[in-house]
C-alpha positions as CSV (number, residue, x, y, z in Angstrom):
1,X,0.0,0.0,0.0
2,X,2.9,2.4,0.7
3,X,4.1,2.3,-2.9
4,X,0.7,2.7,-4.5
5,X,0.9,6.5,-4.8
6,X,4.0,6.3,-7.0
7,X,2.6,4.3,-10.0
8,X,-0.7,6.3,-9.7
9,X,1.2,9.5,-9.8
10,X,3.3,8.3,-12.8
11,X,0.2,7.3,-14.7
12,X,-1.4,10.7,-13.9
13,X,1.7,12.5,-15.1
14,X,1.8,10.5,-18.3
15,X,-1.8,11.4,-19.0
16,X,-1.3,15.0,-18.1
17,X,2.0,15.8,-19.8
18,X,1.9,13.4,-22.8
19,X,-0.7,11.9,-24.9
20,X,-2.5,8.9,-23.4
21,X,-1.6,5.6,-24.9
22,X,-3.9,4.6,-27.8
23,X,-5.9,1.5,-27.2
24,X,-6.6,-0.7,-24.2
25,X,-3.6,-3.0,-24.9
26,X,-1.1,-0.1,-24.6
27,X,-2.7,1.2,-21.4
28,X,-2.4,-2.3,-19.9
29,X,1.2,-2.6,-21.1
30,X,2.0,0.7,-19.4
31,X,0.4,-0.4,-16.1
32,X,2.1,-3.7,-16.4
33,X,5.5,-2.0,-16.8
34,X,4.9,-0.2,-13.5
35,X,4.1,-3.5,-11.6
36,X,7.7,-4.6,-11.0
37,X,9.0,-1.2,-9.7
38,X,6.0,-1.1,-7.4
39,X,6.6,-4.5,-6.0
40,X,10.4,-4.0,-5.6
41,X,9.8,-0.7,-3.8
42,X,7.3,-2.3,-1.5
43,X,9.7,-5.2,-0.7
44,X,12.6,-2.8,0.0
45,X,10.4,-0.6,2.3
46,X,9.2,-3.7,4.1
47,X,12.8,-4.9,4.6
48,X,13.7,-1.5,6.2
49,X,10.5,-1.3,8.3
50,X,10.6,-4.8,9.7
51,X,13.8,-4.1,11.6
52,X,12.1,-1.3,13.6
53,X,10.4,-2.0,16.9
54,X,7.7,0.6,16.3
55,X,5.1,0.6,13.5
56,X,6.0,3.1,10.8
57,X,3.4,5.5,9.5
58,X,2.4,5.1,5.8
59,X,4.0,8.4,4.7
60,X,7.4,7.2,5.9
61,X,7.0,3.8,4.1
62,X,6.1,5.7,0.9
63,X,9.1,7.9,1.2
64,X,11.4,5.0,1.8
65,X,9.9,3.1,-1.2
66,X,10.2,6.1,-3.6
67,X,14.0,5.8,-4.3
68,X,13.7,2.0,-5.0
69,X,10.7,2.6,-7.2
70,X,12.5,5.2,-9.3
71,X,15.7,3.2,-9.4
72,X,14.0,0.1,-10.8
73,X,11.9,2.2,-13.2
74,X,15.0,3.9,-14.6
75,X,16.9,0.6,-14.9
76,X,14.1,-1.0,-16.8
77,X,13.8,2.1,-19.1
78,X,17.6,2.0,-19.7
79,X,17.3,-1.7,-20.6
80,X,14.5,-1.0,-23.0
81,X,16.5,1.8,-24.6
82,X,19.5,-0.5,-24.9
83,X,17.5,-3.1,-26.7
84,X,16.3,-0.5,-29.3
85,X,19.9,0.5,-30.3
């Protein structure tokens, strides 16, 4: 749940700043591409939070998950760009 704002924000930015993907397949493809960074960000945030004795608030989990979400997203984008060359 803590990483859910990041893919939602990414999709909102894509729709606001660029043209929306044409067709349902492309929208599903875009959402599917955000699944791995979301899950990796959530797993990394969980690894950090489970070591703590107190429960973390959701905003702290979201902030911890953001760098991991962005890192995996950038690595996947770089991999796709490398395949196109």
